[in-house]
C-alpha positions as CSV (number, residue, x, y, z in Angstrom):
1,M,176.3,61.1,-114.7
2,K,173.6,62.7,-112.4
3,L,171.7,64.1,-115.9
4,F,172.3,60.7,-117.1
5,F,169.8,58.9,-114.2
6,K,167.2,61.8,-114.4
7,N,166.6,61.8,-118.2
8,K,166.2,58.0,-117.0
9,T,163.8,58.5,-114.7
10,N,161.3,60.5,-116.8
11,K,161.4,59.0,-119.8
12,K,159.8,55.7,-117.4
13,L,157.2,58.2,-116.0
14,L,156.7,59.4,-119.4
15,N,156.2,55.2,-120.6
16,R,154.1,54.6,-117.6
17,G,150.4,55.5,-118.6
18,F,147.2,55.0,-117.1
19,T,147.1,54.0,-113.8
20,L,143.5,52.0,-113.6
21,V,142.0,55.0,-110.9
22,E,143.3,57.6,-113.4
23,L,140.9,55.4,-116.1
24,L,138.3,55.2,-114.1
25,V,138.0,59.0,-113.2
26,T,138.2,60.3,-116.8
27,I,136.0,57.9,-118.0
28,T,133.0,58.8,-115.3
29,I,134.1,62.3,-116.2
30,F,133.3,61.4,-119.9
31,V,130.1,60.0,-118.8
32,I,128.4,63.1,-116.5
33,I,129.7,65.0,-119.2
34,T,127.8,63.3,-122.0
35,G,124.3,62.7,-120.1
36,V,124.3,66.9,-119.3
37,V,124.8,67.2,-122.9
38,L,122.1,64.9,-123.6
39,V,119.8,65.7,-121.3
40,N,120.1,69.9,-121.7
41,S,119.6,68.3,-126.0
42,N,116.8,66.5,-125.6
43,K,115.2,69.1,-123.6
44,F,116.1,72.1,-126.1
45,D,114.3,69.6,-128.9
46,S,111.8,69.1,-127.1
47,T,111.0,72.7,-126.2
48,E,111.7,73.8,-130.2
49,L,108.7,70.8,-130.3
50,L,106.7,73.2,-128.6
51,N,107.5,76.4,-129.7
52,N,106.8,75.4,-133.1
53,F,103.4,73.7,-132.3
54,S,102.2,76.5,-130.4
55,Y,102.7,78.9,-133.5
56,D,101.5,76.3,-135.9
57,T,98.1,76.3,-133.4
58,A,98.3,79.9,-133.8
59,L,98.4,80.4,-137.3
60,T,95.2,78.0,-137.8
61,I,93.1,80.0,-135.9
62,K,94.5,82.6,-138.3
63,Q,94.1,80.7,-141.4
64,A,90.1,80.5,-139.8
65,Q,90.3,84.4,-139.9
66,S,91.3,84.8,-142.6
67,Y,88.7,82.3,-144.4
68,G,85.9,83.9,-141.8
69,V,86.8,87.8,-143.3
70,N,87.4,86.8,-147.1
71,A,85.1,85.2,-149.1
72,R,85.8,81.5,-149.6
73,E,83.9,78.9,-151.3
74,N,82.3,76.7,-148.1
75,N,81.8,72.6,-148.2
76,L,78.1,73.5,-149.9
77,G,79.1,75.1,-153.3
78,S,78.8,78.8,-152.1
79,F,80.0,81.3,-150.4
80,N,79.1,82.2,-146.0
81,T,76.6,84.9,-145.2
82,N,77.1,86.8,-142.3
83,L,75.7,84.3,-140.4
84,S,77.9,81.2,-141.0
85,G,81.9,81.2,-140.2
86,Y,85.3,79.9,-139.9
87,G,86.2,78.3,-136.9
88,V,88.5,76.5,-135.1
89,Y,87.1,74.0,-132.5
90,F,88.6,71.5,-129.1
91,N,86.8,68.6,-127.5
92,I,89.6,67.9,-125.2
93,D,87.4,65.4,-123.2
94,P,87.1,62.1,-124.3
95,A,84.6,61.0,-122.0
96,T,82.5,63.6,-124.4
97,G,82.2,61.8,-127.3
98,A,82.8,63.0,-131.2
99,G,86.5,62.5,-130.9
100,G,87.2,64.6,-127.8
101,S,90.8,64.5,-127.6
102,N,93.5,66.9,-125.7
103,T,95.5,65.7,-129.2
104,N,93.4,66.6,-132.1
105,F,91.0,70.0,-133.2
106,V,89.6,70.8,-136.1
107,L,89.4,74.1,-138.8
108,F,86.0,73.8,-139.6
109,N,83.1,75.7,-140.9
110,D,79.8,76.4,-139.1
111,I,77.2,75.4,-142.1
112,S,74.7,73.4,-139.8
113,D,73.6,72.4,-137.0
114,N,73.6,69.2,-135.6
115,L,70.2,67.8,-137.5
116,G,71.4,69.1,-140.7
117,T,69.4,71.5,-140.8
118,G,71.5,74.2,-142.7
119,N,71.4,76.8,-139.7
120,P,74.9,77.5,-138.4
121,D,74.8,76.7,-134.5
122,K,79.0,78.1,-133.2
123,I,80.0,74.8,-133.3
124,Y,81.8,71.6,-135.2
125,N,79.2,69.2,-135.9
126,G,80.6,65.4,-136.2
127,S,83.3,63.8,-134.9
128,I,86.7,65.1,-134.5
129,T,88.5,61.5,-135.1
130,S,86.9,60.9,-138.6
131,C,86.9,64.2,-140.2
132,P,86.9,65.0,-142.7
133,T,84.5,61.7,-143.9
134,D,81.6,62.4,-141.2
135,S,80.7,66.0,-141.8
136,L,80.3,68.9,-144.5
137,E,81.5,71.2,-142.1
138,C,84.9,69.4,-141.5
139,V,87.9,71.9,-143.4
140,Q,91.1,70.0,-141.8
141,K,91.7,67.8,-138.9
142,Y,95.0,68.7,-137.1
143,S,97.0,66.0,-134.9
144,I,99.3,66.3,-132.6
145,K,102.1,64.6,-131.7
146,K,105.9,63.8,-130.4
147,G,104.7,63.7,-126.8
148,L,102.7,67.3,-127.4
149,Y,99.0,67.6,-126.4
150,I,96.6,69.7,-124.9
151,K,96.7,70.3,-121.3
152,N,93.5,72.9,-120.8
153,I,91.5,74.9,-122.2
154,C,89.6,78.4,-120.7
155,A,87.2,81.5,-121.6
156,G,85.7,84.1,-119.8
157,A,85.5,87.5,-119.8
158,S,89.3,88.4,-118.8
159,E,92.1,86.7,-118.6
160,A,91.5,87.2,-114.9
161,T,88.1,84.9,-114.8
162,C,89.3,82.7,-117.5
163,D,87.4,79.0,-116.5
164,S,89.8,76.0,-117.1
165,S,87.2,73.5,-115.9
166,I,86.1,73.9,-119.3
167,T,86.6,71.0,-122.7
168,K,84.8,72.5,-125.5
169,L,85.9,75.4,-126.7
170,S,84.4,77.1,-130.0
171,I,86.3,80.2,-132.0
172,L,84.6,81.5,-135.1
173,F,85.0,84.2,-137.5
174,Y,82.4,86.2,-139.9
175,R,82.5,88.6,-142.1
176,P,83.6,90.8,-142.7
177,N,85.1,92.0,-138.7
178,L,88.1,90.7,-137.4
179,A,86.9,90.3,-134.5
180,A,87.0,86.8,-132.7
181,F,83.9,85.2,-131.2
182,I,84.5,82.6,-128.6
183,Y,82.1,80.3,-127.1
184,T,82.4,77.9,-124.8
185,V,80.2,74.2,-124.5
186,N,78.5,72.1,-122.5
187,G,76.4,69.1,-124.0
188,T,74.1,71.6,-126.6
189,F,74.3,74.6,-124.4
190,V,77.0,77.4,-126.4
191,S,77.9,80.1,-123.6
192,V,77.3,84.0,-124.9
193,P,80.4,85.1,-126.7
194,Q,83.9,85.9,-124.5
195,S,86.3,87.9,-124.0
196,Y,89.3,86.1,-123.7
197,A,90.0,82.3,-124.6
198,R,93.3,80.9,-123.7
199,I,94.2,77.4,-125.4
200,T,98.1,75.9,-122.9
201,L,99.7,73.1,-124.2
202,A,102.2,71.4,-123.1
203,S,105.8,68.3,-123.5
204,L,105.7,65.1,-121.7
205,D,108.8,67.1,-120.3
206,G,106.5,69.7,-117.9
207,A,107.3,72.4,-120.3
208,T,104.1,74.7,-121.5
209,S,103.5,77.9,-123.8
210,S,99.6,78.6,-124.1
211,V,97.1,80.3,-127.5
212,V,95.5,82.8,-126.3
213,I,92.4,85.0,-128.1
214,T,90.5,87.8,-127.3
215,A,87.6,89.4,-128.5
216,V,89.2,92.3,-130.9
217,G,91.0,89.5,-132.8
218,Q,94.3,89.5,-131.4
219,I,95.9,86.1,-131.5
220,Y,99.2,84.9,-129.9
221,V,101.3,83.0,-128.1
222,K,102.1,83.3,-124.3
223,R,105.0,81.6,-123.4
């Protein structure tokens, strides 16, 4: 008889289901876990995009190095001399004009000055925004999307003395050497060649990654 009542009690307990409190606790735990997964997933996606962008930027500079060292026909239909080269140009200050932006940069061929005289002047002459339609020097414009941007650029004699207040940077390569010629630009003034440059890239969540260029021609990503 006792066994009969015990089994009957157990069946009632099994058929009872969830109480409202238990259901609310379960839903709360599920929402918290889902939120954590989504936040970490978004952070992972943002980090991967930033890493890919960093390597793409480094590869673009490597492409300029390859074009500069090897014989490649320029936009004038001739081949570069050792006075003109290929490079990558950054202008992250919109106030300076010429399409200055922290989401665009150009791969260019230094074949003239801003007067069009055919004398290379170590910088890109034309608007980054309207590249390639307004300048013979433009090879390709790169536009940065998905919340990524160039946070700052710096150049100097070394990493310790790198000046991060600059807004214009020109990195050039000439035949037949792999060396990088790094120039900062202030108005129409172009500096003497620097030994070190760093382009710091960032995502909207605050993560950063840098592309480093040295005068000997090293190009690498630093996180």
